[in-house]
C-alpha positions as CSV (number, residue, x, y, z in Angstrom):
1,X,-16.2,-22.4,-12.2
2,X,-18.6,-21.2,-9.8
3,X,-19.0,-21.6,-5.7
4,X,-20.9,-20.0,-3.0
5,X,-20.1,-19.9,0.8
6,X,-22.4,-18.5,3.7
7,X,-21.6,-18.7,7.2
8,X,-21.7,-15.5,10.0
9,X,-20.1,-13.2,7.5
10,X,-21.7,-12.0,4.1
11,X,-22.7,-14.5,1.6
12,X,-19.9,-15.1,-1.1
13,X,-20.6,-16.8,-4.7
14,X,-17.5,-17.5,-6.3
15,X,-16.7,-17.4,-10.2
16,X,-12.8,-18.1,-11.5
17,X,-11.0,-18.3,-14.7
18,X,-7.9,-19.7,-15.2
19,X,-4.9,-17.5,-17.2
20,X,-4.9,-20.4,-20.1
21,X,-5.3,-23.8,-20.4
22,X,-7.5,-26.5,-19.4
23,X,-10.1,-25.4,-16.5
24,X,-8.4,-25.8,-12.8
25,X,-9.9,-25.5,-9.8
26,X,-9.3,-22.1,-7.7
27,X,-10.6,-21.1,-4.7
28,X,-11.1,-17.0,-3.6
29,X,-7.9,-17.0,-1.5
30,X,-5.9,-19.2,-3.5
31,X,-2.3,-18.2,-4.0
32,X,-1.2,-20.3,-7.1
33,X,2.9,-20.9,-7.2
34,X,4.9,-22.1,-10.0
35,X,6.2,-21.2,-13.0
36,X,4.7,-18.8,-15.8
37,X,3.4,-20.2,-18.9
38,X,6.0,-19.8,-21.9
39,X,3.7,-17.2,-23.3
40,X,3.1,-14.6,-20.2
41,X,6.1,-12.7,-19.4
42,X,4.6,-9.7,-18.6
43,X,3.4,-7.4,-21.0
44,X,6.2,-8.2,-23.5
45,X,3.8,-10.1,-25.8
46,X,2.1,-8.1,-28.6
47,X,-1.1,-9.4,-28.8
48,X,-3.7,-10.8,-26.4
49,X,-6.4,-12.9,-26.7
50,X,-9.5,-11.0,-25.2
51,X,-13.2,-12.6,-24.4
52,X,-15.0,-11.5,-27.8
53,X,-12.8,-14.1,-29.6
54,X,-10.8,-10.7,-31.3
55,X,-6.9,-10.2,-31.0
56,X,-6.2,-6.5,-29.5
57,X,-2.5,-4.9,-29.9
58,X,-0.8,-4.5,-27.0
59,X,1.8,-2.1,-26.7
60,X,5.4,-3.5,-26.4
61,X,8.9,-2.3,-27.2
62,X,9.2,1.3,-26.7
63,X,5.7,2.3,-26.6
64,X,5.7,-0.2,-23.6
65,X,8.7,1.6,-21.7
66,X,7.4,4.8,-22.5
67,X,4.2,3.9,-20.8
68,X,5.0,1.7,-17.8
69,X,8.5,1.9,-17.0
70,X,8.7,5.5,-15.3
71,X,5.5,4.6,-13.1
72,X,6.7,0.8,-12.0
73,X,10.2,2.9,-10.6
74,X,7.9,4.6,-8.2
75,X,6.1,1.3,-7.4
76,X,6.0,-1.2,-4.5
77,X,5.4,-4.4,-6.0
78,X,6.9,-7.8,-4.8
79,X,10.1,-9.6,-6.5
80,X,9.5,-11.2,-10.0
81,X,7.4,-13.8,-10.0
82,X,6.2,-13.3,-6.6
83,X,2.5,-14.6,-6.1
84,X,0.1,-11.0,-6.0
85,X,-3.8,-11.1,-5.3
86,X,-5.2,-7.5,-6.8
87,X,-8.1,-5.9,-5.8
88,X,-9.8,-5.0,-8.9
89,X,-13.3,-2.9,-9.4
90,X,-12.5,-1.6,-13.2
91,X,-11.8,1.6,-12.3
92,X,-8.9,3.4,-13.9
93,X,-6.9,3.2,-10.8
94,X,-7.4,-0.6,-10.4
95,X,-6.9,-1.2,-13.7
96,X,-3.4,0.4,-13.8
97,X,-2.5,-1.5,-10.7
98,X,-3.5,-4.9,-12.8
99,X,-1.5,-3.3,-15.6
100,X,1.5,-2.8,-13.5
101,X,1.5,-5.7,-11.4
102,X,1.9,-7.9,-14.6
103,X,4.1,-5.6,-15.5
104,X,6.2,-6.1,-12.5
105,X,6.5,-10.0,-13.3
106,X,4.0,-10.8,-10.4
107,X,2.2,-13.9,-10.8
108,X,-0.9,-12.2,-10.6
109,X,-4.8,-13.0,-9.8
110,X,-7.1,-10.0,-10.1
111,X,-10.2,-10.1,-7.9
112,X,-13.2,-8.6,-8.3
113,X,-16.4,-8.2,-5.9
114,X,-19.9,-7.3,-6.8
115,X,-22.5,-6.2,-4.2
116,X,-25.3,-6.1,-6.9
117,X,-26.3,-2.8,-5.5
118,X,-27.0,-0.7,-8.7
119,X,-28.1,-2.0,-12.1
120,X,-25.6,-3.5,-14.3
121,X,-22.9,-4.2,-11.9
122,X,-22.5,-7.8,-13.4
123,X,-21.1,-6.1,-16.9
124,X,-18.6,-4.7,-14.3
125,X,-16.9,-7.8,-13.8
126,X,-17.1,-8.2,-17.0
127,X,-14.9,-5.6,-18.1
128,X,-12.4,-7.0,-15.5
129,X,-12.1,-10.6,-16.8
130,X,-11.5,-9.1,-20.3
131,X,-8.7,-7.2,-19.1
132,X,-7.2,-9.9,-16.7
133,X,-7.5,-12.2,-19.7
134,X,-6.0,-9.6,-22.0
135,X,-3.3,-9.5,-19.7
136,X,-3.1,-13.4,-19.0
137,X,-3.6,-12.6,-15.2
138,X,-6.1,-15.4,-13.7
139,X,-9.7,-13.9,-12.3
140,X,-11.7,-14.4,-9.6
141,X,-15.4,-12.8,-9.3
142,X,-17.1,-13.1,-6.2
143,X,-20.7,-12.0,-5.5
144,X,-21.0,-10.8,-1.6
145,X,-24.5,-10.0,-0.2
146,X,-24.2,-7.2,2.3
147,X,-25.4,-7.4,5.6
148,X,-28.4,-5.1,6.9
149,X,-27.9,-1.7,8.6
150,X,-26.8,1.5,8.2
151,X,-23.9,3.3,6.3
152,X,-24.2,1.4,3.2
153,X,-21.0,2.2,2.3
154,X,-19.2,1.2,5.5
155,X,-20.9,-2.2,5.0
156,X,-20.0,-2.8,1.7
157,X,-16.3,-2.3,2.4
158,X,-16.5,-4.6,5.3
159,X,-18.2,-7.1,3.1
160,X,-15.6,-6.5,0.6
161,X,-12.2,-7.0,2.5
162,X,-14.1,-9.9,4.7
163,X,-14.4,-11.8,1.4
164,X,-11.1,-10.9,0.1
165,X,-7.6,-12.1,0.4
166,X,-6.2,-10.6,3.4
167,X,-2.5,-9.3,2.0
168,X,-4.8,-8.4,-1.3
169,X,-3.1,-5.2,-3.0
170,X,-5.2,-2.3,-3.7
171,X,-5.0,0.8,-6.2
172,X,-5.0,3.5,-3.9
173,X,-2.8,6.5,-4.8
174,X,-1.8,9.6,-3.7
175,X,-5.0,11.2,-4.1
176,X,-6.8,8.7,-2.2
177,X,-3.8,8.8,0.6
178,X,-4.8,12.9,1.1
179,X,-8.5,12.4,1.1
180,X,-8.0,9.2,3.6
181,X,-5.6,11.5,5.7
182,X,-8.2,14.0,5.5
183,X,-11.4,11.7,6.7
184,X,-9.1,10.5,9.4
185,X,-8.3,14.3,10.9
186,X,-12.0,14.7,10.5
187,X,-12.8,11.4,12.8
188,X,-9.7,12.7,15.0
189,X,-8.0,9.6,14.7
190,X,-4.6,10.6,15.7
191,X,-1.4,9.8,14.9
192,X,-1.8,6.5,13.5
193,X,-4.9,8.2,10.7
194,X,-2.9,11.1,9.8
195,X,0.0,8.5,9.0
196,X,-2.7,7.1,6.3
197,X,-1.9,4.2,4.2
198,X,1.2,2.6,4.8
199,X,3.5,2.0,1.3
200,X,4.4,-1.4,0.5
201,X,3.3,-4.6,-1.0
202,X,-0.1,-3.8,-0.4
203,X,-0.5,-0.9,-1.6
204,X,2.1,-0.5,-4.4
205,X,1.4,2.2,-6.6
206,X,0.3,4.8,-3.7
207,X,3.3,7.1,-5.0
208,X,1.1,7.4,-8.4
209,X,-1.2,10.2,-9.3
210,X,-5.0,9.4,-10.2
211,X,-4.1,11.9,-13.3
212,X,-1.4,8.8,-14.4
213,X,-3.3,5.3,-13.4
214,X,-6.4,7.5,-15.9
215,X,-3.5,8.5,-18.5
216,X,-2.3,5.1,-18.4
217,X,-5.4,2.8,-18.7
218,X,-6.9,5.6,-21.4
219,X,-3.3,5.2,-23.7
220,X,-3.7,1.3,-23.4
221,X,-7.5,1.4,-24.5
222,X,-8.8,-0.4,-21.8
223,X,-12.4,0.3,-20.7
224,X,-13.2,1.6,-18.0
225,X,-16.1,0.9,-15.0
226,X,-17.6,4.1,-14.1
227,X,-19.3,4.7,-10.5
228,X,-21.5,7.3,-10.2
229,X,-21.7,6.9,-6.5
230,X,-18.3,8.6,-6.7
231,X,-19.9,11.9,-7.7
232,X,-22.7,11.4,-4.8
233,X,-22.1,14.2,-2.5
234,X,-24.0,12.5,0.0
235,X,-20.6,10.6,0.7
236,X,-18.0,12.4,2.9
237,X,-15.3,11.3,1.3
238,X,-16.8,12.7,-2.2
239,X,-16.8,16.2,-0.8
240,X,-13.3,16.2,0.2
241,X,-12.2,15.6,-3.0
242,X,-14.4,17.7,-5.1
243,X,-14.8,20.8,-2.6
244,X,-12.1,20.7,-0.3
245,X,-9.1,19.6,-1.9
246,X,-9.8,22.1,-4.8
247,X,-10.7,24.9,-2.2
248,X,-7.7,24.3,-0.4
249,X,-5.2,24.0,-3.8
250,X,-6.6,27.2,-4.3
251,X,-6.1,28.8,-0.8
252,X,-2.4,27.6,-0.8
253,X,-1.9,28.2,-4.4
254,X,-0.5,24.7,-5.1
255,X,-1.3,20.9,-5.4
256,X,-2.1,20.1,-2.1
257,X,-2.3,16.0,-2.3
258,X,1.2,15.3,-2.8
259,X,2.0,17.7,0.5
260,X,-0.6,15.7,2.7
261,X,0.8,12.2,1.3
262,X,4.3,13.4,2.4
263,X,3.4,14.4,5.8
264,X,1.4,11.4,5.9
265,X,4.7,9.6,5.6
266,X,6.8,11.2,7.9
267,X,4.0,11.1,10.2
268,X,4.0,7.1,9.4
269,X,7.9,7.2,10.4
270,X,7.2,8.9,13.9
271,X,4.4,6.2,14.5
272,X,6.3,3.1,13.5
273,X,9.3,4.8,16.4
274,X,6.0,5.2,19.4
275,X,5.1,2.0,18.2
276,X,8.3,0.1,18.9
277,X,8.1,1.8,22.6
278,X,4.4,1.3,23.3
279,X,4.4,-2.6,22.9
280,X,6.0,-2.4,26.3
281,X,3.2,-1.1,28.2
282,X,0.6,-3.5,28.7
283,X,-3.0,-1.6,27.7
284,X,-5.1,-3.2,30.5
285,X,-2.5,-2.2,33.6
286,X,-4.1,1.2,34.5
287,X,-1.1,1.9,36.8
288,X,1.4,1.5,34.3
289,X,-0.8,3.5,31.3
290,X,-0.9,6.6,34.2
291,X,2.8,6.3,34.6
292,X,3.8,6.4,31.3
293,X,4.6,9.0,29.1
294,X,1.2,10.4,27.5
295,X,2.2,9.8,24.1
296,X,3.1,6.2,24.7
297,X,0.1,5.9,26.9
298,X,-2.4,7.0,23.7
299,X,-0.6,4.4,21.7
300,X,-1.2,1.5,24.0
301,X,-4.7,2.3,24.6
302,X,-5.1,2.8,20.9
303,X,-4.1,-0.5,19.8
304,X,-5.9,-1.9,22.6
305,X,-9.2,-0.2,21.6
306,X,-8.3,-0.9,17.9
307,X,-8.6,-4.5,18.5
308,X,-12.4,-4.3,19.0
309,X,-13.2,-1.9,17.2
310,X,-16.2,-3.0,14.3
311,X,-15.1,-1.4,11.6
312,X,-11.5,-1.7,11.9
313,X,-10.9,2.1,12.0
314,X,-8.7,3.6,14.3
315,X,-10.5,4.9,17.3
316,X,-11.3,8.6,18.0
317,X,-8.7,11.1,20.2
318,X,-11.9,11.8,22.6
319,X,-12.5,7.7,23.0
320,X,-8.3,7.5,24.0
321,X,-8.8,10.3,26.3
322,X,-11.7,9.1,28.5
323,X,-9.5,5.5,28.6
324,X,-6.7,6.9,30.1
325,X,-9.4,9.2,32.5
326,X,-10.1,5.9,33.7
327,X,-7.2,4.4,33.9
328,X,-5.8,7.7,36.2
329,X,-8.6,7.3,38.3
330,X,-10.2,10.6,37.3
331,X,-13.0,8.5,35.8
332,X,-14.9,5.7,37.0
333,X,-15.7,4.4,33.6
334,X,-16.2,5.3,30.3
335,X,-18.1,4.6,27.0
336,X,-16.7,3.7,23.7
337,X,-17.9,3.4,20.4
338,X,-19.8,0.1,19.3
339,X,-21.9,-0.3,22.8
340,X,-18.3,-1.5,24.5
341,X,-17.5,0.2,28.2
342,X,-14.5,0.3,29.6
343,X,-13.8,0.2,33.9
344,X,-11.4,0.2,36.5
345,X,-11.3,-2.6,38.3
346,X,-8.3,-3.7,41.0
347,X,-6.0,-1.7,38.9
348,X,-7.0,-2.9,35.6
349,X,-9.2,-1.7,33.1
350,X,-12.0,-4.0,31.8
351,X,-14.0,-4.1,28.8
352,X,-17.5,-5.0,28.7
353,X,-19.9,-4.7,25.9
354,X,-23.5,-4.1,26.6
355,X,-25.0,-3.4,23.1
């Protein structure tokens, strides 16, 4: 089944495939409830029917336990039977997410987004479709057009997550966490950015290494999509992955990925406490901001700025300090990202946009 929609956001065309049985209607953000079919209890079945009409053996018993159980013990999937939407690009991390979600007993739907930005992208959707059928997970394919503008990577990401369910699980790992923390550090994002991604149902495999996801899908015989843009040094994250992190490991004489990820966990705990306290402060009350402890004032302002951020990223530390200067009266107004401006008026901070 195919559907398409358009509006103020990106254009989306959707194709849905049920797990088994007769065709059913399915929407991109649906989360089906009800019991599983008798033949789809996680990965316990030893044989699966795939799209080319052949049958392939799927490891069961001791082999399955050896591969999956040690990994699942470090994952944060919801309880067995809970519906779970998984973003699956076809790379090793997202395929491992799909495998482990099914193994955890979740009621899984695999979502694949095709931006049609490179030749052969349609075949990547078929790779995910085959994997989903093999695992008896539902499959939703969406073709999403990126809006025009600069920074293609950011625009594609924004369009992708606008199309996906809001609580979609992603296959981010320890390695992604380390890269994210470094990206945010270079942006000057403050404690929130350095806390990285939070573990939980949206990031259920965040404690795993990229090497483990690659090994898992390789041993299970899944075809893996290779994205050439992951090697392009034009992207900052790629240079961090291929240049900075290896250099840091050489200097520290240890694998620094887990070290950075662990620091993110510790900072996340601290950030949660400060966030609770900062919620008591009205970020538009200039007098309250000026009188509050600076750590709480910064967090209140950061939360306010993020609420109207164009890309959803934490605001940089310099922008937060400029707003605090306005609150304290040492500046009359300041510019922040996205064409926004903050000024003080009758003891309140007022935001305006001037394009």
